[in-house]
N, C-alpha and C positions, 0 to 999 in steps of 0.2 A: 276487783281492781286493787286492793288491798294485800288481799294473800299474795299477788301474783308478783308487787315489789315490794315484801317486807321479809325480813328487814333489808335488801336490797333484791333489784331483779335479776341481778348475778348469781345468787342464793336461793331461792326462792323455787322449790316445784311445783311452784303455781305458775311460774315464768310464762311458759309455752301456750299454756292454754289462754292464758291474761290477752298474752300477748295476737294471738290468734281470733280473739273475740272483739278486741278494740279494733281490729282493724279489718274485721266485716263486717259485710252488709249487715247483717243483726245488730249491730249495735249502734244506737245512736249517742255519741257523743255529750251532746248539749244535755238530755235529761236521762243522760245511764242503763234507757230501755233498750231491752234487747226485744225480738223481736220473738212474739210465741210464749212471752210472758206478761202474763197479765197482773196488773196491781188489784191484791184482794185475792190472790189464792196461795195453794201454799205447794210448795215444790221443793225438791230436791235435785240437789248436782252434783253428781259423781266426777271430779276433775281427773284427768290421766297424769302424769306426775311427771316432767319433764321427760326421761327417759322412757314413757312408754306413747307419748308424743312422737320423739325423734324414730321409735320401732314404724309407726304409724305413717311416717314420712316414709322410711324405708320398705313399707309394705305396699307403700302406692293411696293410702288411704286421704293423705293429706299431699299438698303438694311443698315440694324441697327439693333438695339434692338426695336423692334414696342413696346415696355412695357416704355421705355423713350422718344422714338423719335431722342436718338442720331444716325446719322448715324456713317457708318463705314468706318474711315477714321486711316490711309492710303489703297488704293486699294490691297494693299498687303495680306490685310484683307478679300477682297472679292474674291468667285468662279471668274469663266469665265462669269456663265451667268450673276451673280452681276453684273460684270467690264459695259458688255454689256445695259445692263439695267442702268446702270448710263448712258454710252454712249450718248443712247437713250435720255435719261431725258435732259442734256445737249444740244443736238440738237433740241430737240424740242421746246424748250427756244428761241432760232434767228429766226427773221424773215431773209427770205433770201433776197437780191438785194430792198430793203426799209426800209430807215427810217421814222420810225412816231413818230412824234412827236406830244403831243396835242395840236392840230391846224386845224382838224376835216378832213385832207386832204385825208391821208389814211383811209382805211376801208372797209372792205369786208370779202371777203374768202384770206388769204396769203402766203403765202408756207413761209414752213418752210425749216431748212437744212435737218432733218429728212427724210427719204428716205422709201419709201414701199421697198419688196426684188424684185420687178421690176423699181425701180428707181423712181415713182411717190415720190413727194413731199407733203408730209401730212403736212394738213393745221390749221391753227385755223381763227378765227373771230372777226375780230377788231371792237370794237365799239370806233368811236372817235369825241370827241364834244373839240371844245376847252375849253383846261383847263382839260381836263375829259377822260381818254381811259379804254376802259372794253376789255378783253380778253376773248374770250368763247374756250372752247379747243373743239376737236371730241366727247369726251362725255358730253357735255351740262355744265360744270362747269362753274364758273362765277369768274375771278380774275381781279380786281384793281391795278392801277396804283395808289401807294402813293406816297401823294402828295410832302414828304418833308423827306429825301432827293430822290432827282429822277433829272432826264434828265442830264444823263452826258453825255458827245460829247468825243468820242474815237476818234481815225484812219479811218474815214468812217463807223462808227457806232456811234447808240443811244442807251444808257442805261438804264434802266427802273426798279424800283423796285417794287415787285406788290405783294398784298397781300397773293396770294393763288400761289399754283403750277400748272399746266397743267400735264394734262392726257394725253397722246393719246394713241390711238389705231390703229395696223398695220394691 
């Protein structure tokens, strides 16, 4: 929430992801809980920059205006299928039970909190070298961690800003 509104919503590169999250059915405003994220576990969140979110809209992976790339905010403007699309998009950007820092330690196919219909985790592949992280989604698309601003640490979570969005296939 703070990243999406700081220094202000108009200039935060995290804002569109925050707007999608807060308007989604995955978010519980009263408790600030996210469906699929458990207390006491570690996570890494790869947040696509606003420009990447706009590209996801243009590509049809998020609801919104495919000509301008502007996402549909709030969720009340979305159909039930679009709400599910947003929730899955958000979940695919969370690495489950791992803290990925640009230290070369966490590498390989890592599970996200997005699950298939039979409950298997959908994975991304992380290439991690000291000072550099690349993520490859299960469609073979590459996203890079943007060097600054990045590496925000929250309660049991590492948050990185990325230059692309991650496409999932279920």
